[in-house]
VMD Tcl script that draws the C-alpha trace (Angstrom):
set ca {
  {66.33 78.53 158.52}
  {64.89 79.97 154.94}
  {62.93 82.77 156.03}
  {65.85 84.21 158.37}
  {67.83 84.52 155.50}
  {66.54 87.90 153.80}
  {65.86 89.27 157.41}
  {69.83 88.74 158.34}
  {70.96 89.73 155.15}
  {68.68 92.91 155.05}
  {70.15 96.74 155.43}
  {68.12 97.25 158.43}
  {69.46 93.92 160.40}
  {72.79 95.38 159.28}
  {72.41 98.29 159.93}
  {71.23 97.87 163.92}
  {74.08 94.92 164.54}
  {76.28 97.62 163.51}
  {75.14 100.43 165.77}
  {74.57 97.65 168.36}
  {78.16 96.40 168.26}
  {79.69 99.78 168.46}
  {77.37 101.22 171.53}
  {76.21 97.64 172.73}
  {79.74 96.84 174.87}
  {79.31 100.67 176.30}
  {75.91 99.96 177.72}
  {76.91 96.91 178.89}
  {79.99 97.41 180.52}
  {78.04 100.39 182.55}
  {75.16 97.97 183.07}
  {77.59 95.75 184.69}
  {79.67 98.70 186.80}
  {76.24 99.35 188.08}
  {74.92 96.28 188.98}
  {78.73 95.83 190.38}
  {78.40 99.17 192.63}
  {74.94 98.72 193.61}
  {75.87 95.06 194.92}
  {79.36 96.74 197.14}
  {76.97 99.32 198.83}
  {73.99 96.23 199.57}
  {77.32 93.77 201.43}
  {78.40 96.86 202.60}
  {75.11 98.02 204.44}
  {74.50 94.41 204.98}
  {77.57 93.71 206.64}
  {77.27 97.39 208.88}
  {73.44 96.24 210.24}
  {74.31 92.44 210.25}
  {77.17 93.32 212.99}
  {74.58 95.87 214.82}
  {72.05 93.08 214.90}
  {75.12 90.95 216.05}
  {75.91 93.09 218.98}
  {72.29 93.85 219.85}
  {71.43 90.46 219.69}
  {74.60 89.40 221.81}
  {73.21 91.82 224.64}
  {69.17 90.11 224.67}
  {71.47 86.66 224.96}
  {73.53 87.87 227.73}
  {70.29 89.30 229.04}
  {68.68 86.61 228.89}
  {71.26 84.22 230.38}
  {71.76 86.55 233.18}
  {68.29 85.95 234.28}
  {68.40 82.44 233.53}
  {71.72 82.20 236.27}
  {69.63 84.25 239.06}
  {66.84 82.18 238.50}
  {68.84 79.35 239.30}
  {70.59 81.14 241.90}
  {66.87 81.86 243.06}
  {65.73 78.03 242.80}
  {68.32 77.38 245.76}
  {66.83 79.86 248.44}
  {65.65 78.09 251.62}
  {62.47 80.74 251.54}
  {61.51 78.59 248.71}
  {60.49 75.59 251.39}
  {57.59 77.49 253.03}
  {56.09 78.06 249.74}
  {55.55 74.42 249.21}
  {53.14 71.95 250.58}
  {53.58 70.94 254.70}
  {51.36 68.86 257.04}
  {52.85 71.50 259.87}
  {51.92 74.86 258.29}
  {53.31 77.76 260.14}
  {51.54 81.27 259.25}
  {54.09 83.28 260.60}
  {56.66 81.39 258.58}
  {55.19 81.44 255.51}
  {54.95 85.23 255.38}
  {57.96 86.02 256.78}
  {59.45 83.97 253.38}
  {56.85 85.93 251.07}
  {58.20 89.26 252.25}
  {62.13 88.15 251.91}
  {61.47 86.43 248.31}
  {59.57 89.62 247.33}
  {62.27 92.18 248.67}
  {64.93 90.06 246.92}
  {63.02 89.45 243.35}
  {62.61 93.25 243.59}
  {66.21 94.00 244.38}
  {67.03 92.41 241.22}
  {64.67 93.28 238.77}
  {66.37 96.92 238.75}
  {69.76 94.96 237.58}
  {67.62 93.22 234.40}
  {65.99 96.13 232.62}
  {65.54 94.03 229.69}
  {63.20 91.53 231.74}
  {59.71 92.72 232.33}
  {59.00 90.74 235.46}
  {60.68 87.97 237.51}
  {57.86 85.76 239.40}
  {57.69 83.16 242.08}
  {54.29 80.95 242.07}
  {53.79 78.27 244.33}
  {50.91 75.78 243.15}
  {50.43 74.09 246.62}
  {48.71 77.98 247.85}
  {47.90 79.31 244.65}
  {49.71 82.15 245.54}
  {51.54 84.38 242.32}
  {54.34 86.68 243.43}
  {55.72 89.15 240.63}
  {57.77 92.06 240.19}
  {56.77 94.94 237.87}
  {57.84 98.45 236.16}
  {56.52 101.49 236.76}
  {56.54 102.28 232.95}
  {54.86 99.66 231.83}
  {50.74 99.87 231.00}
  {48.52 98.58 234.07}
  {46.11 96.90 231.30}
  {49.34 94.82 229.22}
  {50.55 94.02 232.51}
  {47.61 92.60 234.30}
  {46.87 90.69 230.82}
  {50.46 89.29 230.85}
  {50.21 88.26 234.10}
  {46.53 86.75 234.43}
  {47.81 84.85 231.34}
  {50.81 83.62 232.77}
  {49.23 82.69 235.97}
  {46.65 80.65 234.01}
  {49.37 78.54 231.71}
  {51.63 78.01 235.05}
  {48.86 76.61 237.39}
  {46.98 74.57 234.49}
  {49.31 73.89 231.19}
  {53.08 74.22 232.56}
  {53.89 70.93 230.87}
  {53.53 72.97 227.47}
  {56.78 74.73 228.65}
  {60.41 73.06 228.39}
  {61.88 73.85 232.17}
  {65.07 75.61 232.38}
  {65.06 77.26 228.55}
  {63.92 80.49 227.04}
  {60.16 79.66 225.76}
  {58.67 81.49 222.90}
  {55.12 81.38 224.19}
  {52.19 83.26 222.45}
  {49.56 84.95 224.25}
  {46.55 86.39 223.44}
  {47.61 89.17 222.20}
  {51.13 89.11 222.28}
  {54.03 87.04 222.47}
  {56.00 86.39 225.21}
  {59.58 85.04 226.22}
  {58.97 82.79 229.24}
  {61.71 81.10 231.49}
  {61.06 78.36 234.59}
  {62.38 76.25 237.10}
  {59.70 73.84 239.20}
  {61.24 73.01 242.82}
  {58.70 71.00 244.60}
  {55.67 72.45 243.23}
  {57.34 76.06 243.35}
  {57.62 77.79 239.72}
  {60.83 80.50 239.68}
  {60.89 82.30 236.82}
  {60.53 85.36 234.37}
  {59.25 86.72 231.50}
  {59.73 89.37 228.73}
  {57.33 91.00 226.76}
  {58.50 90.23 222.71}
  {57.31 94.03 222.24}
  {59.92 95.56 224.17}
  {62.88 93.86 223.13}
  {62.71 96.17 219.69}
  {61.78 99.26 221.49}
  {65.39 100.15 221.49}
  {65.61 100.40 217.51}
  {63.51 103.32 217.14}
  {66.11 105.27 217.88}
  {67.98 103.35 214.92}
  {67.64 105.06 211.21}
  {66.70 102.43 209.30}
  {65.01 104.87 206.73}
  {61.74 106.21 206.48}
  {59.69 102.88 206.25}
  {62.84 100.90 207.59}
  {62.19 99.09 211.18}
  {63.49 95.92 213.20}
  {61.24 93.26 213.93}
  {60.98 89.68 215.95}
  {60.13 86.54 214.31}
  {59.77 82.82 215.33}
  {62.36 80.29 214.69}
  {60.15 79.57 211.20}
  {60.45 83.11 210.39}
  {56.94 84.20 210.84}
  {56.58 87.23 212.08}
  {56.26 88.52 215.81}
  {55.99 92.36 215.62}
  {55.26 94.37 212.34}
  {52.98 91.44 211.40}
  {50.97 93.83 209.30}
  {53.77 95.67 207.66}
  {54.94 92.20 206.67}
  {51.43 91.56 204.76}
  {51.00 95.00 203.43}
  {54.45 95.06 201.75}
  {54.17 91.18 200.87}
  {57.94 90.38 202.44}
  {59.54 86.86 202.17}
  {61.33 86.35 205.56}
  {62.22 82.77 204.56}
  {65.38 82.93 202.83}
  {68.35 81.05 203.10}
  {71.39 82.31 204.57}
  {72.73 84.07 206.55}
  {73.92 87.15 204.67}
  {70.87 89.24 202.85}
  {67.97 89.14 200.73}
  {65.91 91.58 198.93}
  {62.43 90.95 198.87}
  {59.25 93.30 198.71}
  {56.11 94.08 195.94}
  {55.52 97.54 196.65}
  {58.36 98.44 197.97}
  {61.97 96.88 197.67}
  {63.56 95.96 201.24}
  {67.25 94.18 202.33}
  {66.62 92.06 205.01}
  {68.60 90.96 207.46}
  {68.53 88.18 210.36}
  {70.15 87.30 213.47}
  {69.28 84.21 215.81}
  {69.06 83.91 219.33}
  {71.33 81.79 221.01}
  {68.72 81.79 224.23}
  {65.63 81.56 222.68}
  {63.46 80.26 219.56}
  {63.13 83.62 217.94}
  {65.04 85.87 215.21}
  {66.04 89.28 215.10}
  {65.26 91.01 211.58}
  {66.38 94.48 210.00}
  {64.41 95.79 207.24}
  {66.17 98.42 205.21}
  {64.53 100.22 202.07}
  {66.91 99.84 199.25}
  {65.57 103.09 198.22}
  {67.63 104.63 201.34}
  {70.84 102.60 200.25}
  {70.98 103.37 196.82}
  {70.69 107.29 197.81}
  {74.09 106.31 199.05}
  {75.83 105.94 195.83}
  {78.76 107.90 194.98}
  {78.14 110.26 192.70}
  {80.23 108.79 189.80}
  {78.12 106.25 189.73}
  {75.41 108.03 189.50}
  {76.90 109.97 186.40}
  {77.43 106.06 185.27}
  {73.87 105.43 185.50}
  {72.82 108.45 183.07}
  {75.10 107.67 180.50}
  {73.79 104.62 180.44}
  {70.45 105.85 180.12}
  {71.55 108.50 178.03}
  {73.03 105.53 175.46}
  {69.92 103.89 175.84}
  {68.11 106.60 174.32}
  {70.61 107.76 171.75}
  {70.47 104.01 170.37}
  {66.66 104.62 169.89}
  {66.69 108.30 168.65}
  {69.44 106.87 165.92}
  {67.19 104.21 165.17}
  {64.14 106.35 165.23}
  {65.74 109.01 163.00}
  {67.60 106.48 160.12}
  {64.10 104.70 160.30}
  {62.19 107.48 159.21}
  {64.82 109.08 156.49}
  {66.79 106.44 155.39}
  {65.11 103.17 155.97}
  {61.27 103.54 155.30}
  {62.20 105.24 151.86}
  {64.35 102.23 150.91}
  {61.33 100.03 152.18}
  {59.04 101.70 149.66}
  {61.08 101.16 147.00}
  {61.69 97.26 148.04}
  {57.94 97.22 148.47}
  {57.14 98.45 144.85}
  {59.78 96.38 143.18}
  {58.29 93.01 145.21}
  {54.66 94.26 143.85}
  {56.30 95.14 140.09}
  {57.82 91.93 139.93}
  {54.27 89.81 140.64}
  {52.76 91.80 137.66}
  {50.98 94.86 139.23}
  {51.71 97.87 136.73}
  {49.36 100.64 138.91}
  {52.44 100.64 141.61}
  {53.95 104.30 142.30}
  {55.99 105.60 144.71}
  {55.07 108.76 146.56}
  {56.58 111.85 145.69}
  {57.05 113.16 149.48}
  {59.33 115.73 150.63}
  {62.79 113.56 151.52}
  {66.26 113.53 150.70}
  {67.03 114.81 147.49}
  {68.40 111.43 146.18}
  {65.52 109.77 147.42}
  {63.13 112.18 145.23}
  {65.19 111.38 142.06}
  {65.09 108.00 142.81}
  {61.32 107.73 143.06}
  {60.76 109.91 140.34}
  {63.05 107.76 137.74}
  {61.08 105.01 139.39}
  {57.48 105.79 138.49}
  {59.03 106.88 135.02}
  {60.60 103.77 134.68}
  {57.25 102.08 135.53}
  {55.28 104.18 132.91}
  {57.63 103.36 129.97}
  {57.37 99.69 130.81}
  {53.55 99.68 131.09}
  {53.24 101.17 127.71}
  {56.31 98.87 126.33}
  {53.90 96.06 127.47}
  {51.00 97.04 125.70}
  {52.59 97.37 122.59}
  {54.12 94.06 123.09}
  {50.88 92.60 123.88}
  {49.32 94.15 121.29}
  {51.77 92.82 118.68}
  {51.54 89.48 120.24}
  {47.91 89.29 120.05}
  {48.01 90.64 115.85}
  {50.65 87.36 115.72}
  {48.37 84.93 117.38}
  {45.48 86.08 115.09}
  {47.58 85.85 111.88}
  {48.65 82.46 113.40}
  {45.17 80.85 113.75}
  {44.36 82.32 110.21}
  {46.78 80.53 108.82}
  {45.89 77.18 110.68}
  {42.22 77.34 110.13}
  {43.25 77.70 106.33}
  {45.70 74.69 106.69}
  {42.52 72.56 107.47}
  {40.08 74.04 104.59}
  {42.05 72.71 101.85}
  {43.16 69.27 103.36}
  {39.21 68.11 103.00}
  {38.96 70.09 100.12}
  {40.74 68.14 97.62}
  {39.22 64.74 99.49}
  {35.89 65.71 99.12}
  {36.22 66.61 94.98}
  {38.36 63.25 94.68}
  {34.68 60.94 96.67}
  {32.95 63.09 93.88}
  {34.69 62.15 91.05}
  {34.76 58.23 92.51}
  {31.04 58.33 92.66}
  {30.60 60.22 88.97}
  {33.23 57.41 87.61}
  {30.31 54.48 88.67}
  {27.01 56.87 87.61}
  {25.91 56.24 91.28}
  {23.91 59.02 91.28}
  {21.57 58.79 94.51}
  {24.60 58.94 96.55}
  {25.90 61.31 94.53}
  {23.12 63.97 95.46}
  {23.23 62.62 98.79}
  {27.16 63.29 99.15}
  {26.11 66.87 97.07}
  {23.92 67.80 100.06}
  {26.33 66.82 102.60}
  {29.16 68.60 101.08}
  {27.14 71.74 100.36}
  {26.34 71.56 104.11}
  {29.86 70.91 105.14}
  {31.35 73.79 103.22}
  {28.44 76.25 104.31}
  {30.19 75.42 107.86}
  {33.82 75.65 106.47}
  {33.25 79.21 104.63}
  {31.08 80.82 107.89}
  {33.54 79.49 110.54}
  {36.02 81.81 110.20}
  {35.57 83.09 113.98}
  {37.44 81.59 116.76}
  {34.80 79.97 118.17}
  {31.75 78.25 117.15}
  {28.77 76.71 119.16}
  {29.28 72.97 120.70}
  {26.32 71.98 118.81}
  {27.17 73.36 115.49}
  {30.80 71.59 116.19}
  {29.06 68.38 116.75}
  {26.22 68.69 113.86}
  {29.74 69.59 111.18}
  {31.25 66.76 112.48}
  {28.51 64.03 111.96}
  {27.84 65.47 108.89}
  {31.41 64.58 108.13}
  {31.33 60.95 109.18}
  {28.16 60.37 107.35}
  {30.07 61.80 103.99}
  {32.48 59.08 105.01}
  {29.72 56.60 105.38}
  {28.66 57.16 102.09}
  {31.77 56.57 100.45}
  {32.47 53.49 102.41}
  {28.67 51.69 103.31}
  {28.53 49.84 106.79}
  {32.23 50.43 107.20}
  {32.33 52.96 109.70}
  {29.71 53.62 112.96}
  {29.60 56.62 115.44}
  {28.21 57.43 118.47}
  {27.84 60.96 120.04}
  {26.59 61.53 123.81}
  {26.30 65.30 124.73}
  {24.87 66.76 127.51}
  {22.24 69.27 126.87}
  {23.17 72.26 128.90}
  {26.26 72.34 127.13}
  {25.74 72.52 123.76}
  {25.54 76.68 123.49}
  {28.90 76.49 125.04}
  {31.93 77.91 122.63}
  {34.41 75.68 121.21}
  {37.28 76.18 118.48}
  {35.61 75.24 115.29}
  {36.80 71.90 113.65}
  {38.68 70.55 116.77}
  {36.42 67.24 117.29}
  {35.83 66.78 113.40}
  {39.76 66.98 113.03}
  {40.32 64.33 115.47}
  {37.31 62.32 113.89}
  {38.92 62.15 110.91}
  {42.33 61.69 111.89}
  {40.56 58.65 113.04}
  {38.82 57.46 110.08}
  {42.32 58.08 108.13}
  {44.29 55.95 110.51}
  {42.22 53.81 112.09}
  {40.14 52.61 108.98}
  {40.48 49.35 107.04}
  {38.18 47.28 105.19}
  {38.29 44.01 106.69}
  {36.39 45.34 110.24}
  {34.10 48.12 110.69}
  {35.25 50.67 112.86}
  {33.46 52.45 115.56}
  {33.64 56.25 116.76}
  {32.47 57.41 119.93}
  {32.11 61.48 121.00}
  {31.04 62.15 124.44}
  {30.96 65.71 125.70}
  {30.44 66.50 129.74}
  {31.09 68.81 132.85}
  {34.14 67.50 134.06}
  {33.82 65.95 137.42}
  {36.73 67.33 139.32}
  {36.61 70.70 138.19}
  {32.79 71.82 136.90}
  {34.26 75.23 135.39}
  {35.11 72.72 132.08}
  {33.95 70.81 129.80}
  {35.68 67.26 128.99}
  {35.42 65.99 125.24}
  {36.36 62.62 124.42}
  {37.09 60.95 120.74}
  {37.34 57.49 120.84}
  {37.74 55.05 118.08}
  {38.50 50.42 117.91}
  {41.81 51.11 115.37}
  {44.57 50.11 116.18}
  {45.66 53.16 118.15}
  {48.62 55.51 118.08}
  {52.07 54.40 117.24}
  {54.43 54.95 119.91}
  {56.51 57.46 118.18}
  {53.41 59.51 117.46}
  {52.32 59.51 121.25}
  {55.90 60.39 122.63}
  {55.96 63.52 120.09}
  {52.38 64.60 121.17}
  {53.52 64.15 124.94}
  {56.98 66.27 124.31}
  {55.06 69.36 122.03}
  {56.98 68.13 119.10}
  {55.41 68.71 115.59}
  {54.12 65.56 113.83}
  {54.12 67.59 110.45}
  {56.35 65.52 107.99}
  {57.11 66.31 104.41}
  {53.73 65.10 103.15}
  {51.93 67.22 105.33}
  {50.48 63.94 107.12}
  {49.22 64.25 111.03}
  {48.75 67.97 110.34}
  {45.55 68.10 112.02}
  {46.40 67.33 115.34}
  {49.24 69.22 115.35}
  {46.89 72.16 114.28}
  {44.31 71.10 117.17}
  {46.86 71.39 120.01}
  {48.50 74.54 118.83}
  {45.12 76.30 118.17}
  {43.75 75.22 121.82}
  {47.14 76.54 123.39}
  {47.07 80.03 121.26}
  {43.17 80.92 122.17}
  {43.26 79.63 126.05}
  {46.81 80.20 126.61}
  {47.30 77.02 128.73}
  {44.09 76.79 130.41}
  {43.18 74.03 128.09}
  {44.39 70.20 127.78}
  {44.84 67.44 125.15}
  {45.78 64.11 126.04}
  {46.18 61.15 123.68}
  {46.42 57.57 124.97}
  {46.01 54.07 123.61}
  {43.32 52.26 125.73}
  {43.49 48.45 125.41}
  {40.95 46.84 123.24}
  {39.40 50.01 122.46}
  {42.13 52.17 120.32}
  {43.08 55.82 120.04}
  {41.61 57.96 122.85}
  {42.05 61.53 122.79}
  {40.50 63.81 125.43}
  {40.38 67.29 125.63}
  {39.56 70.06 128.67}
  {38.55 73.42 128.01}
  {36.88 75.89 129.93}
  {33.10 76.20 129.58}
}
mol new
graphics top color blue
foreach p $ca { graphics top sphere $p radius 0.5 }
foreach p [lrange $ca 0 end-1] q [lrange $ca 1 end] { graphics top cylinder $p $q radius 0.2 }
display resetview
């Protein structure tokens, strides 16, 4: 949720939300109004075409039912007896019966215009009699006659007797009705393509049309058109559906009560929407205009108002991160933003100059403090050295006085040349060893030391007197006459970060008192009125000033080993 809070609280979000709350309801109202108007038009068109389909389907069903009744009456005609198989066959009676039956079905065929043909077929004598229309294509008529003749002769059991059957021929679908009277088939058929011919006079629009489907809603007519337009005819319900990928069509259907087929009407949706009232079109124009106005207003506000504010906010973020070079462009914008940009740039320049001055002043203060800290260390050992020489002169041990004088000369030579902030590690270690040797001359067989340092670190720079001061602190606080003290100094690269060196000074004394460790961890001053432990505080303070927080020093006690000091400084 936190990343969303700045966005929600931003000026841009509040502005867009306000505009949307004003214009949004108007747009939503017009969209709902348009949708409702479209649905009303669709329902009206669907209802009108549904009624038309119902009327036409009712006419087809009545025609089919009338033909079925006629076929049933024809099945009772006595002349059919002569077409059945008889042992005593009278050729004259047979021929006369065919003539009478032919005249009868030809006369009736004129009353049932929806039917293509009424037929009689004698399976005993392989005789096939049928009516024909003058407007029929001869080739289509002969193909249909041959297919139905083969069906009745070979597989009549595939059809239901006394029902209108939807039967697929080689090229076309047919509706076929028949009755079997002792081997004589009486029936009628109709080509399904002829059932939709009257619809060519009805206006369904430029691409609209009527078509017939099976009971599974598989297209019988206009099959290629359905595939090209990718229409889905298998919708549920009896009202209407809208389908199509290339062009949207309203689809309505009506099922036949006599046969297993549907009659469907396809109305282009574009034709329907063209009939919307003028006010509905005006409403659509207003909705589109409102949306365009919203985007135009947002674009203008973004260009004139939001982008300059965004540039100012971005510059402030960079300034907060410490980038003092950031400046706002002096573009030709509103007068107010030009004043703001100029004032911001002037303010940054002044802050930069002030920061440089403060930084230089801080450096001067740090240099003065470092010099002061190093001056605190020099007199500290100087007084101890004079005391050592005085004690040796008292006992008149001239050999040790000579060695001591030599060591003190080397010691003070280092002290007098170490006014710089850094010396090499090699020089610091030699100075520390020289200091410990002075203490060994003072207390023979009481102090031992060991130094381990990586040779590749000897040329690296460290602050002067940091190792010597801690070694001096160990001798001062861990030394006793009863047991020799051992001091071990180890210098190596840090295992976790090779860019740092780790300096470890460890003694075998009793370790730091708990209150001293607590003060060191809390970065509290250890200096008392007598000036004791000023060395440790000096080391911490100088590391902090010289490395600005990148160096670390840690004080601890290790059981069985005494006080341990670990320093981590950049190489």
